[in-house]
C-alpha positions in Angstrom: 160.2 -28.0 133.3 162.1 -27.1 136.8 164.6 -24.6 137.3 167.5 -25.9 138.8 168.2 -23.4 141.4 172.4 -21.3 141.1 174.7 -22.8 143.4 175.2 -21.1 146.0 178.9 -19.9 145.0 177.3 -18.1 142.1 174.1 -17.2 144.3 176.7 -15.2 146.2 178.6 -13.5 143.3 174.9 -12.7 142.0 174.7 -10.9 145.8 177.6 -9.4 145.9 177.8 -7.9 142.4 174.5 -5.5 143.5 175.8 -5.0 146.5 179.3 -3.7 145.4 177.5 -1.9 141.8 175.1 -0.4 144.5 177.7 0.9 146.5 179.4 2.4 143.4 177.0 3.4 141.6 175.7 6.2 144.8 179.4 6.9 145.5 179.9 8.4 141.3 175.7 9.6 142.2 177.4 11.8 145.0 180.5 13.0 143.1 178.9 13.5 139.9 177.0 16.5 142.0 180.7 18.2 142.9 180.5 17.3 146.5 183.0 16.0 147.9 183.2 12.5 149.3 184.8 12.4 152.7 183.7 8.7 154.4 184.8 9.4 157.5 183.9 13.3 158.4 180.4 11.5 156.6 179.9 8.7 159.0 180.4 11.2 162.2 177.9 14.2 160.2 174.6 12.0 160.1 173.3 8.2 159.9 174.4 6.9 156.8 170.7 5.9 154.8 173.1 3.9 152.5 173.7 1.7 155.2 170.7 1.6 156.9 169.6 0.1 153.9 172.6 -1.9 152.8 172.5 -4.0 156.0 168.4 -5.0 156.4 168.9 -6.0 152.9 171.3 -8.9 153.7 169.2 -10.1 156.6 166.7 -10.5 154.6 168.0 -11.8 151.3 169.4 -14.8 154.1 166.0 -15.3 155.3 164.7 -15.1 151.9 167.2 -17.7 150.8 166.4 -19.9 153.9 170.3 -19.1 154.4 170.4 -18.6 158.6 173.2 -21.5 159.6 174.9 -21.4 156.2 176.2 -17.7 156.5 176.7 -17.9 160.3 174.2 -16.4 161.5 173.8 -19.1 164.4 175.1 -19.6 168.2 178.1 -20.7 168.9 178.3 -24.4 169.1 181.6 -23.6 172.2 181.4 -20.7 173.4 185.1 -21.1 175.3 186.1 -20.6 171.4 185.2 -17.1 172.0 189.3 -16.5 173.3 190.4 -16.4 170.2 188.8 -13.3 170.1 191.3 -12.0 172.8 194.2 -10.7 169.7 192.0 -8.4 168.4 190.3 -7.4 171.3 193.7 -5.8 172.1 194.5 -4.2 169.1 190.4 -3.0 169.9 191.4 -1.4 173.0 194.3 0.8 171.9 192.2 1.9 169.4 189.7 2.9 172.0 192.3 4.0 174.7 193.8 6.6 171.8 190.5 8.0 171.3 189.5 8.7 174.9 193.0 10.1 175.7 193.6 12.3 172.8 189.9 13.9 173.2 186.7 13.2 173.9 183.7 13.5 170.7 180.2 15.2 171.6 177.4 13.0 171.8 176.1 13.8 168.4 179.5 12.8 167.1 180.1 9.3 169.1 176.1 8.4 168.5 176.8 9.0 164.2 179.6 7.3 164.2 179.0 4.0 166.8 175.7 3.9 164.6 177.1 4.0 161.3 179.7 1.9 162.4 177.8 -1.2 163.4 175.5 -1.4 160.0 178.8 -1.3 158.1 180.5 -4.0 160.7 176.8 -5.9 160.6 176.4 -5.5 156.5 180.4 -6.4 155.4 180.2 -8.9 157.8 177.5 -10.3 156.3 178.5 -10.1 153.0 182.5 -11.3 153.0 181.9 -13.7 156.5 179.2 -14.5 155.8 177.6 -14.9 152.1 180.7 -15.0 149.9 182.4 -17.4 152.9 179.6 -19.9 152.5 179.6 -19.5 148.6 183.6 -19.9 148.4 183.2 -23.0 150.8 181.4 -24.5 148.5 183.2 -24.8 145.4 186.4 -24.4 147.1 186.6 -26.0 151.1 186.4 -23.9 153.9 189.9 -23.2 154.0 190.5 -21.5 150.0 187.3 -19.7 151.4 189.5 -17.7 153.9 192.1 -16.7 151.0 189.0 -16.0 148.1 186.8 -13.4 150.4 190.4 -11.9 151.7 191.8 -11.2 147.9 188.3 -9.9 147.0 187.7 -7.7 150.5 190.6 -6.7 149.7 190.1 -5.2 145.8 186.7 -3.5 147.1 188.5 -0.8 148.6 191.3 -0.1 145.5 188.1 1.7 144.6 188.1 4.0 147.3 191.0 5.6 145.0 187.6 6.7 143.0 186.2 9.0 145.4 190.0 9.9 146.7 191.2 9.9 143.2 194.9 9.0 144.8 195.4 4.9 144.1 198.4 4.7 145.5 196.9 5.0 149.4 193.5 2.8 148.2 196.8 0.3 146.8 197.9 0.0 150.6 194.5 0.2 152.1 193.2 -2.6 149.8 196.1 -4.5 151.3 195.4 -3.8 155.2 191.7 -4.6 154.0 193.3 -7.7 152.6 195.0 -9.1 155.5 192.4 -8.1 158.2 189.9 -10.1 156.0 192.2 -13.2 156.3 192.2 -13.1 160.1 188.5 -12.1 160.1 187.9 -15.2 157.8 189.7 -18.0 160.2 188.1 -16.8 163.1 185.2 -16.9 161.4 186.0 -21.0 159.8 186.8 -21.8 163.8 183.7 -20.4 165.4 181.5 -21.6 162.9 179.8 -17.6 163.6 180.0 -14.7 162.5 178.0 -12.2 164.9 181.8 -11.9 167.1 182.3 -10.9 163.7 180.2 -8.7 163.4 181.1 -6.9 167.6 184.5 -7.3 166.9 184.8 -5.4 163.1 181.9 -2.3 164.3 184.6 -1.5 167.2 187.4 -2.1 165.2 186.0 1.1 163.0 185.2 2.9 165.6 187.3 4.2 167.6 189.9 5.2 164.0 187.1 7.4 163.1 186.0 8.0 166.9 189.7 9.1 166.4 189.6 11.0 163.5 186.7 13.0 164.2 189.1 15.2 167.4 191.7 15.8 164.9 192.0 18.2 162.4 193.0 17.3 158.8 194.2 19.9 157.0 193.6 19.2 152.9 197.2 17.5 152.4 198.9 17.0 148.9 199.5 13.7 147.1 201.9 11.5 148.9 205.1 10.9 146.9 206.0 6.9 146.5 208.9 7.4 149.7 205.8 8.3 151.6 203.6 6.1 150.1 206.3 3.1 151.1 206.4 3.9 154.2 202.4 4.0 154.7 202.6 0.3 153.2 205.7 -0.8 155.6 203.6 1.0 159.1 200.0 -1.2 157.8 202.3 -3.8 157.4 203.7 -3.8 160.6 201.0 -3.3 162.7 198.7 -5.8 160.8 201.4 -9.1 160.2 200.9 -9.7 164.0 196.9 -10.4 163.5 197.9 -12.0 160.0 199.8 -14.2 161.4 197.5 -15.1 163.9 195.2 -16.0 161.0 197.4 -17.9 159.6 198.0 -20.0 162.6 193.9 -20.0 162.9 194.1 -21.6 159.7 196.0 -24.4 161.0 194.1 -24.7 164.5 190.6 -25.6 162.6 193.2 -27.7 159.3 194.5 -30.0 162.6 191.0 -29.7 164.5 189.7 -31.0 161.1 192.5 -33.9 161.1 191.5 -35.3 164.9 187.6 -35.1 163.9 187.6 -37.6 160.6 190.1 -39.7 162.0 
């Protein structure tokens, strides 16, 4: 009797489960040794072996399933749609202007940050806006897949609390990740390809990490409830324009799909 292959949604969840548990497990192993985990600082010090393994591993998985086209590893259908990247590109430019204005990192730090954030951009976009998005879209439709993947992307970032011991700050990071994930997924829907998203994600992460590597960050106590609320409001204020842009992109996709079906 020939076994039927798992449907894309279940397959994508299985791949995500392995991806998530591998990342969480490696973090817990490091914590068990008593070493403090500081992802941003570690990115500036050395190229991460874990990241160097995950990105190629996901590509191998996609190749073995022959999912190149479904996950968006393909050429753009309409190159003019690249103009849709302009709003996030404005944010990225602001990050880089701040980074270069406040100081210049040494060559080694710059290389490590650019290399690690590139690996993060490739692996996270391939996992969330590629594999998971394809699986969710096959089960729930394209529009709902935007929200399914954004919610999962946000929830994953709550586990940062395991590293820092501060789930309040991790919750704010999760809200930020949800909002970022929503407009990235909406871009994925409109572009039909994820390679441009990998580039945006890479530069989006690299600027702040480089900036952080140039600023001395003393140990601070866990923020109070009032400070957490203020931090949440700042995140919402900064992310709101791009979140609303993502909603517009979603409406744009629905409108174009409706016109194509007429």
